[in-house]
N, C-alpha and C positions, 0 to 999 in steps of 0.2 A: 447226180450230175457228174459228167465226165471231166476229169482234169488231166491234161497231157502230162506225160512223164517229164521229170526234170533231172538234169545232170548235176546241178548244184546241190550238194548235200545240205547246205544251210537252208535253202528254200524248201527242200523236201521235208526237213525237220519241222519247219514252221507250219507246213501244211498238215503235219500230223498233230498239231496242237501243242507242241513243245515250245514254251516261251523262250525267246532269245534273251540271254543275260544283258543287263544294262551295261552300257559302255563305262569304262573306268572313269573317264573324265566327263564332267557336265559340259557339253559342248559350248553353250553360250557363256557360262560363267568362266570356264577355263580359258577361253579365248581372250577374256578381259583381265581376269585376276592373276593368272600366272605371269604374263609379261609385266604387270604392275609389281608383283612380288619380286621378280628378277631385277627389275630396275631399282626398286627400293633397296634390295640387298646390295646391289652394286654401289649405290649412293652411300649406304650405311658403312660399307667396308672402306670406301674411298674417303669419306668425311672423317671416319674414325681413325684414319691413319695419316691425316694431315698434321704436321707438327704444330703443337700448341692448341689447335682447335678442339681436339678431343678432350684435353685437360680443361679448357675453358667451359665446354659444354657440361662436363662432369661436375665442375664446381658450381655451375649455375643451376643445374637440374637434379644432380645426383646420379652417379654412375649406374647404380642398380635400377633406378627408376627409368633411365633411358633404355637399358636392356629389357626391362619388363614391357615397356610400351612398344618398342620396336619389334620384339619377337612375338608379342600378342597380335600385332597387326599382321605380320608375316604368316603366323599360324592361321589366323582368320581367313586370309586370302587363299591359302592352300586348302583349308577345310571346305570352303564353299565351292571349290573347283572339282572336288572328287565325289564320285557317285558311290563307289564301293569302299567300305572301311575308311571313311574320311578321318576319323579320330586317329587311327593308327598311322595313316599316311602323313597327316599333318604333324603329329608328334615326331615321327622319324625324320621328316624333312626339316623341321625346326631344330631338332637336335644336331642333325648333320650340318646345317648352316651355322649354328652356334659354334660347333667344333671347328668348322672351316674358318670362321671369323677369328676365333682365338688363335688358331694356328698361323693365320696370316699375320696377326699382331706380333707373334713371336719372332718374325723376321726383321722387325724394325727395332733399332737400338733404343729409341725413345719410348717404345711401348712394351708392355709385358702381358703375356697371356695369363689369365687367372682362372682357376677352377671355379671360383665363386661366380664369375661372370657367366660361365657355361651353365652353372646350376641355376642362375637367375633366368637364363634363356629357356631352360627346360621347365622351370616353374611357370613362367609366363605361358609357354606352350600348353602345359597341362591344365592350367586354370582356364585358358581360352577354349581348349577342346571340351572340357567338362561343361563350361557355360554354353557353348554352342550346341553340344549334344542335348542338354536339358532343354534349351530353347527350341531346337528342332522337334523334339518329342512333344513339347507343349503345343507348338504350332500345329503339328500333325493331329494331336488330340482335339484341338479346338476346331480344326477343319472337319474332322469326323463328326463331332457333335453338331456343328452348325449345318452339315449336309442333311442330316436326318430330320 
């Protein structure tokens, strides 16, 4: 069968049978989850720096528990938005956001940046990534078994 020549190298490669790499972002998930993550992080930083409110929330729920819950949620949103190396991307993004959050706190006289808070953020990200990685593998195995 005759196929006309193509000037686009990507189309020519696909015709040769070379698979195109998956996009970095999962289009449907990233469109929803990344704006939610950005909005959540903005609210987190804003609420965390309102005088008195952060201290009241820490007293009510526990400072480290709040960090663990918030950064686990952020990490999960980022993990499900990425196609390639989601664990690495989610860990790096959560670590960067935690460091940014702590550095922002250092500019307010009534707040202080703590290394233990950043470590809690990284711990939450790591536990979330491990859990989601195991769940993804288990779901993939289940789908493979039930297909056959």
